[in-house]
C-alpha positions as CSV (number, residue, x, y, z in Angstrom):
1,X,75.0,92.6,78.4
2,X,77.7,91.9,76.2
3,X,80.3,93.8,78.1
4,X,79.0,93.5,81.6
5,X,77.9,89.7,81.5
6,X,79.0,87.9,78.3
7,X,82.4,89.3,78.2
8,X,83.1,88.6,82.0
9,X,81.6,85.3,81.8
10,X,83.8,84.4,78.8
11,X,87.0,85.8,80.7
12,X,86.2,83.5,83.8
13,X,85.8,80.4,81.6
14,X,88.7,81.1,79.6
15,X,90.8,81.8,82.8
16,X,89.3,79.3,85.2
17,X,92.1,76.8,85.4
18,X,94.6,79.8,86.2
19,X,92.1,81.4,88.7
20,X,92.0,78.1,90.5
21,X,95.8,77.7,90.9
22,X,96.4,76.5,94.2
23,X,99.6,78.3,95.0
24,X,98.2,81.8,95.1
25,X,94.9,83.6,95.9
26,X,93.2,85.1,93.3
27,X,90.6,87.9,93.2
28,X,87.6,88.8,91.0
29,X,86.1,92.0,92.0
30,X,83.0,93.0,89.9
31,X,81.1,96.3,90.2
32,X,77.4,95.9,90.7
33,X,74.4,98.2,91.0
34,X,71.6,97.7,94.0
35,X,69.7,100.6,94.0
36,X,66.2,100.9,92.4
37,X,66.6,104.2,90.4
38,X,64.0,104.8,87.8
39,X,64.8,106.0,84.3
40,X,67.7,105.4,82.0
41,X,69.5,103.0,84.5
42,X,66.5,100.6,84.6
43,X,68.3,98.3,81.9
44,X,71.6,98.7,83.7
45,X,69.9,97.2,86.9
46,X,69.0,94.2,84.9
47,X,72.4,93.8,83.3
48,X,73.9,94.2,86.9
49,X,71.5,91.4,88.3
50,X,72.7,89.0,85.8
51,X,76.4,89.9,86.6
52,X,75.6,89.3,90.3
53,X,74.1,86.1,89.4
54,X,77.2,85.1,87.4
55,X,79.4,86.1,90.5
56,X,77.4,84.3,93.0
57,X,77.6,81.1,90.7
58,X,81.4,81.4,90.5
59,X,81.9,82.0,94.0
60,X,79.8,78.9,94.9
61,X,81.7,76.9,92.3
62,X,85.1,78.0,93.6
63,X,84.3,78.1,97.5
64,X,86.9,75.4,98.3
65,X,89.7,77.1,96.3
66,X,91.7,80.2,96.8
67,X,89.4,82.1,94.4
68,X,87.7,85.2,96.1
69,X,84.9,86.5,94.1
70,X,83.1,89.5,95.4
71,X,80.9,92.5,94.0
72,X,81.3,96.2,94.9
73,X,78.2,98.3,94.9
74,X,79.2,102.1,95.0
75,X,75.8,103.6,95.3
76,X,75.3,107.0,93.7
77,X,78.7,108.4,92.4
78,X,79.4,111.7,90.6
79,X,80.0,110.2,86.9
80,X,79.2,111.4,83.5
81,X,77.0,108.7,83.1
82,X,75.0,109.4,86.2
83,X,74.6,113.0,85.1
84,X,73.3,111.9,81.8
85,X,70.7,109.5,83.5
86,X,69.6,112.1,86.1
87,X,70.2,115.5,84.6
88,X,68.0,117.3,87.3
89,X,70.4,115.9,90.1
90,X,73.0,118.2,91.8
91,X,76.2,116.3,91.2
92,X,77.7,118.0,94.2
93,X,75.5,116.1,96.6
94,X,77.2,112.7,95.2
95,X,80.6,111.2,96.2
96,X,83.4,111.8,93.9
97,X,84.7,108.6,92.3
98,X,88.0,108.6,94.2
99,X,86.2,107.8,97.4
100,X,84.8,104.4,96.4
101,X,87.9,103.8,94.3
102,X,90.1,103.5,97.4
103,X,87.8,100.9,98.9
104,X,88.0,98.8,95.7
105,X,91.8,98.9,95.9
106,X,91.4,97.8,99.6
107,X,89.3,94.9,98.5
108,X,92.1,93.6,96.1
109,X,94.7,93.4,98.9
110,X,95.4,90.0,100.5
111,X,93.9,90.9,103.8
112,X,90.5,90.6,102.2
113,X,89.6,87.0,102.5
114,X,85.7,87.2,101.8
115,X,84.4,85.1,98.9
116,X,80.9,85.2,97.5
117,X,79.9,88.5,99.1
118,X,78.6,91.8,98.2
119,X,80.5,95.0,99.6
120,X,77.9,97.8,100.1
121,X,79.6,101.2,99.8
122,X,79.4,103.6,101.6
123,X,77.9,101.4,104.3
124,X,81.2,99.8,104.7
125,X,80.4,96.1,105.1
126,X,80.2,92.9,103.4
127,X,76.5,91.5,102.7
128,X,75.4,88.2,101.5
129,X,74.4,88.0,98.0
130,X,70.5,88.7,97.9
131,X,68.2,90.9,96.3
132,X,68.1,94.4,97.9
133,X,65.3,95.0,100.4
């Protein structure tokens, strides 16, 4: 909670005036978690839900500015954290981190003008912020 929500909220609060600078578009890209995996990641899911609420609120507050706030949800990715949370899972069935990383970079480019949206990877589309079905 301290790293994923409190620190990001503090950063946004501290940088709010600079982020809203009218001369340039500013982008905030956060990494969320939408899957309902059981186990070790249960508490992380709650933290990511709080992060999504923070992003949704700031996106609404800055809708008439040049600030663009979006969340990227990568789905299951081959990482050390995931291997620890799901020790019986075959990591070779998961995407390597390089694949979603490329899409995050794309989202930071000036061509991405969406705000207040959630980018579902690997589905490859922006969704409105709302709870997963």
